[in-house]
C-alpha positions as CSV (number, residue, x, y, z in Angstrom):
1,M,-17.7,42.0,148.6
2,S,-15.7,44.9,147.3
3,D,-12.0,45.3,147.6
4,N,-10.5,48.6,147.0
5,I,-6.8,48.0,146.7
6,G,-4.5,50.2,148.4
7,L,-6.4,53.6,147.9
8,E,-8.0,55.6,150.4
9,A,-11.6,57.1,150.3
10,A,-11.9,60.9,150.2
11,Q,-8.6,61.4,148.6
12,A,-7.9,62.4,145.0
13,Y,-5.5,60.5,143.0
14,K,-3.8,61.0,139.5
15,L,-4.3,57.7,137.7
16,S,-1.3,58.0,135.6
17,T,0.9,58.1,138.8
18,L,-0.5,55.1,140.1
19,V,1.4,52.6,137.8
20,E,5.0,53.1,136.3
21,Y,6.5,52.0,133.2
22,A,9.1,49.1,133.2
23,P,11.4,48.3,130.3
24,D,10.0,45.8,127.8
25,S,7.2,45.1,130.1
26,I,3.4,45.5,130.6
27,V,2.8,46.6,134.2
28,S,-0.6,46.2,135.8
29,R,-2.1,47.4,139.1
30,T,-5.6,46.4,140.0
31,I,-7.2,49.3,142.0
32,Q,-10.6,47.9,142.5
33,K,-12.0,44.3,142.5
34,S,-15.4,43.0,143.3
35,P,-18.2,40.7,141.8
36,A,-19.6,43.6,139.8
37,G,-16.1,43.9,138.0
38,T,-12.5,45.2,138.0
39,I,-10.7,48.5,137.5
40,T,-7.1,48.0,136.5
41,L,-4.1,50.3,135.2
42,F,-1.8,49.4,132.7
43,A,1.4,50.7,131.6
44,F,2.7,49.3,128.4
45,A,6.4,49.7,127.1
46,A,7.0,50.3,123.5
47,G,6.7,47.0,121.5
48,Q,4.7,45.2,124.2
49,E,1.2,43.7,123.2
50,L,-1.6,41.7,124.6
51,S,-2.5,39.0,122.0
52,E,-5.9,38.6,120.8
53,H,-8.4,37.4,123.3
54,S,-12.1,38.0,124.5
55,A,-13.9,38.3,127.6
56,P,-17.4,37.5,128.6
57,F,-18.1,40.9,129.8
58,N,-18.0,44.4,128.4
59,A,-14.9,46.5,129.1
60,W,-13.8,50.0,128.6
61,I,-10.3,51.3,128.0
62,Q,-9.4,54.8,128.9
63,V,-6.1,56.1,127.5
64,L,-4.4,58.2,130.1
65,E,-1.0,58.8,128.4
66,G,0.3,58.1,124.9
67,Q,-1.5,56.4,122.0
68,A,-3.0,52.8,122.3
69,K,-3.3,50.7,119.4
70,V,-6.4,48.2,119.7
71,I,-8.0,45.8,117.3
72,I,-11.5,45.0,117.9
73,G,-13.3,42.4,116.0
74,G,-10.8,42.6,113.5
75,K,-11.0,46.6,113.1
76,P,-7.8,48.5,113.9
77,V,-8.6,51.5,116.4
78,T,-6.2,54.3,117.5
79,A,-6.9,56.0,120.8
80,D,-5.1,58.9,122.1
81,A,-4.9,60.0,125.8
82,G,-8.3,61.4,127.0
83,E,-10.2,59.0,124.7
84,I,-12.2,55.9,125.7
85,L,-13.0,52.6,123.8
86,L,-15.6,49.9,124.3
87,L,-14.5,46.2,124.1
88,P,-17.8,44.4,123.7
89,A,-18.2,41.1,125.5
90,N,-17.4,38.0,123.4
91,V,-15.7,40.1,120.7
92,P,-11.9,39.3,120.1
93,H,-9.5,42.2,120.9
94,A,-5.9,42.7,121.0
95,V,-3.8,45.8,122.4
96,G,-0.2,47.0,121.2
97,A,2.2,49.8,121.8
98,E,4.1,51.2,119.1
99,S,5.3,53.8,121.8
100,R,4.6,53.6,125.4
101,F,1.1,54.4,126.9
102,K,-1.0,54.0,130.0
103,I,-4.5,53.0,130.1
104,L,-7.4,52.3,132.6
105,L,-9.3,49.2,132.0
106,T,-12.8,48.8,133.7
107,M,-14.5,45.6,133.2
108,L,-18.2,45.1,134.3
109,R,-19.6,41.8,135.0
110,G,-23.4,42.5,134.3
């Protein structure tokens, strides 16, 4: 079963407008959830971070606005708007915001 959360078919959406920044916060909005995976938008305020963790599935981060600082398996990576990063399954990663940014996270469960 698939759940398309709040978006209509046959309509174009600008991803960066579907999630808003909030002071001193990380805001998330899931736009697709199914047994195959999830698609989630995030808006990180400056100074916010997700501490190191791992997931049992591959995930992709697409930077929509700003610049994301990501550590993947101990290696720091900087990604700018328009770039995409692979977060491999079972490899620890962390995400931080020196300045605010928005990302689209796509996790595939298979």
